N, C-alpha and C positions, 0 to 999 in steps of 0.2 A: 436243879431252877426251872419252873414255866414261866414261860415267856407269855407276857399279859395279850388277852385277844382284845380287838378293838370291833363292834360292829354298828355299823350304819345300816341307818334305815329307813328308805320314803316308803310313803304310803302309810303311814303311822296311825291317822286319823279313818283306815278304813275299816272293813271289818275283819279281813286276815290279818291287817297291819297291827290293829289294837291288842287284837289277842297274842301277837308276834314281838311286839313293844311288850307286855306283860309278861308275857314267858322270857325273854331275853334280861328284864331286869332281874329275875328268878332265877335265870341259870348263871351259876357260880363259873361258868368256863367264862365267862366275857366279863372281861372288869369296868370296858367303860360301854356303854352305848349314845351314838349321835343319833341324832334324827334329822330331817330336812321336812320343813312346814310351811306353811303359808301366813299360820297364826297359832297363838301358844298355846300348849297343851297344858292340861286341867292337873294332870299327871305328873308330882314331883319326887325326883331319888336321885341320893349321892352318884348315882354311876350313868345319871342321866344328861346328857347337855341337849338343848332344843336350840337348831339355828331358824331361824325367819330368811328361807331362800323364796326364790324364783326360780321355778326349775327351768324356766326357758334358758337359764345364763347356764346353765349345766357344760358346755363345750367351753366354755371359759373357766372354767377349774382346773387347775395345775395338777391338781391329785387329792388324794385324799390317805390318811394313816391308817386307814381302818384296813382291819386284817379279814373283814368277811360285809361282805356287801348283800343284805336283805330290798328287794322289790319287789313291794306290793303296791304298786300301780295301778289302776284300774277302775276307768267309771263305763259307762253307757249313754248309747248315742241320744237318746233321750235327758240323760243329765247334760251334756255336753255340747246339744244344741244341732252340729251340723256332725258330718263324717269327717269334715276335715278336722274338727273340735277334738273331737272322739281318736282321729288317729294323732293327734300332735299327743295328745295322753301315753295311747297307751303304745305306740310306738314308737316316736322321737324321741320323748322323755328316755322311755324305759332301753334305749339302744344308746343314746346318749350317758346314760348311766352305767352299760356294762362296758363303753369306751373310755369312759372314765377310773372304772375298773382294771380295766389293759393297763391302761396307760402308769395307774399306780402298783402294779407287779401285785395286786392282792392275793390273798391266798384262796378265798371262794366267793362265784356267784352265783346267788341263789334269788329265782323272781318266779310270780305266780303268772300262767298262759291262760287257757283254757280246755276243757274238752273237747275235740274236736278240731282244736287251729290245726290248718293246712292253708297252705300259702295258696292253693290251688283253687279254694272253695270258691261256691257262688255265692253265699254266707258274705258279707262284705266285716260283720265281728270279727268271724273264725279266719275269713283271708289275713285279715290285718295280724292278728295274734299269730298264724303261721309265718306269715314274712317278718313278724319281730324275732320269733324264733327264730329262723335261718339268720338272721340280723346278727343277736346275739352268740348265734353259735360259731360264728366266722371271728369273733375278738377271739384273742391270745392268751385267755386264762387259765391259769393253771388248773379250777375247779370251776364247772358249770354246772348248774342243776333247776331245771326247769318243772315243775309240776300242774300238771293238768286236771284241777279240779271240775266235780261235776258241779252242780247247783249247790250253794253255798248254804248252809243253815247257820242259823244263831240270825242275833239281835242287833241289828244297826243300830246309828246315832240315827239317821232320817227314816222315816217309813215310804215305803213306798210299796203301793196295795197290790200292785199286781204280784210284786213279787213274793209277799205276804202268803197270797193266792198260791201260789204256783210251791211254795214252802210247804206248807199244809196238806196237800194235793202232794208232793213228792213222802211227805210222811205216811200218807193213809197207803200208797201206791206201791214203798220200798220193797215191798215182799214181791210184788211182782219184776222186779228188777233181778233175774239169778243167771248165771252162765256167762254169757257175753255180754249182759245185759246189766252184770253189776257193777262195770264201771260207770251207769248212767245214774245210779242213785244218790242221793241229795248226802252228802256229807257236812259235821259240823266244820266251821270257820277255824276254832280253837284248834280242830287235828290237826287241818291240814299249815296251821301256825307250828305246832308241835314238830312235826314231820321235817317244816324246813330248815330248823334250827339243827335238829337232831342228823340231818342228814349234813348240813352245811361243817360241820362240826366234825364230823371226817375227811370232809375235804379231799376225798379220790380222784385219783388227777381224772380229766377227760372231762366228755358230757352227757350229764345223765336226765333223760326224759323220762316222770314218774306220770301215771294214769292215775287217774281217781280210787280204783278198786284197787292199788296197790300202794296208797297212804295206810299203814296204819292206825286203828281207830283207838286214838288214845285215850284213856279217863281224864 
């Protein structure tokens, strides 16, 4: 008899998160999908349960009955407004989700970080991502998977002119990123989302960090 698998997803309205949600709904491996959002999603599905929740209250949640937790949270300093606000989303909320996964004894916790994440980096963004990774790794969870994608390709719900220009350049110059530079090639958000799910289903014990060039190019 196959045991039911329940996925909990946060960050479902983002670029990777939206692809992750659709892929989870399409995957028969998961019988239930729960998403925590700030406002209702337009998508409806028999497997889907949306909960309106303030992520600032994660530490007050005793436990989740999900077997797999997918964390696609992420913002930019420009969108957040300040470095402190950025850190709250990309460090505090992510780490609190990992702690929730730990006390809930989930099978797997999978998250999105960034290429170049380093707790000692002189770049604030990459330093926060690196510190977040270290904090998550310290949690006692059966399986932890950290994906570090490079520039994400795909259409966001909101338009970011700088990012769109960067994507266009990345498309045009991808052929230059070979050898050791291959991991800096732009990557489709849909491929990252698919990789998250496939690796999470394996639920191999321990911590696995997947660099951008090691993410399979799903069709």
